[in-house]
C-alpha positions, -999 to +999 in steps of 0.1 A: -332+010-837-352+029-811-340+061-794-355+076-763-361+114-758-372+126-724-396+155-732-404+159-695-384+135-674-404+108-657-436+123-672-435+124-711-410+104-732-407+099-769-395+067-785-382+072-821-381+042-843-355+044-871-356+018-899-377-014-896-393-018-862-377-045-840-406-062-820-382-075-793-368-040-788-403-026-785-412-053-759-380-046-739-388-009-738-424-015-726-412-038-699-383-016-687-393+020-694-431+021-692-433+016-654-413+048-648-433+072-671-463+087-654-481+110-680-475+102-716-456+083-743-450+092-779-441+065-804-426+083-834-421+062-866-416+091-890-380+078-897-389+041-895-414+015-906-439-009-891-445-027-924-433-061-913-454-062-881-484-084-882-515-089-860-497-113-837-470-086-830-498-061-823-514-085-798-481-091-781-474-054-778-509-048-764-507-076-738-472-064-727-484-028-724-514-039-704-490-053-678-466-024-676-483+009-685-489+034-658-491+065-680-523+082-689-519+087-727-500+072-756-496+091-789-485+075-822-470+094-851-463+080-886-460+096-920-466+066-942-502+055-947-493+019-939-478+028-906-508+050-897-530+019-904-508-003-882-512+021-854-550+020-858-548-018-859-528-017-826-554+005-811-580-022-817-559-049-801-551-026-771-588-019-766-596-056-767-567-063-742-579-035-720-547-015-721-553+013-695-541+043-715-560+067-738-545+064-773-545+086-804-528+085-838-513+117-853-496+127-886-477+155-868-453+151-838-459+186-825-496+181-824-491+147-806-469+163-780-494+191-773-521+164-768-499+145-744-492+177-723-529+185-719 
C-alpha cells in the first residue's frame, strides 16, 4: 500500500510504501501524480520492502517516470540494505533512460526532505 503526504502542496510530496511494493500502484502514481508536483518527490520505504522488484520493474518505473516527471529532484529513503541497493539499481536505469530529475538515496527521511527543499 502507498500513502501520499503533501509536504508542500503541489511542490514536494512524499509517497510512503508500507509492506511489499506493488509495481502497478507505483506506475499509477507516477502517471497520475508526477505531472502535478513541481519541485520534489520523496519515496519512503522505511515501512515497506522492494525485495521482490527486479531489473525489469526498475526499467518500467524509469521509462514511466521519464514520460511524466516534471519535478526537479527525487529522494529515496530505505532502512534495509537490500532496499537501499534497489534504489541505487533504479538510479542506474533512470540515468540510462534519461529521466530528467536529479536523484539521491538517503538513510534518513529528514535529511532527504532538507535536500528536496534546497
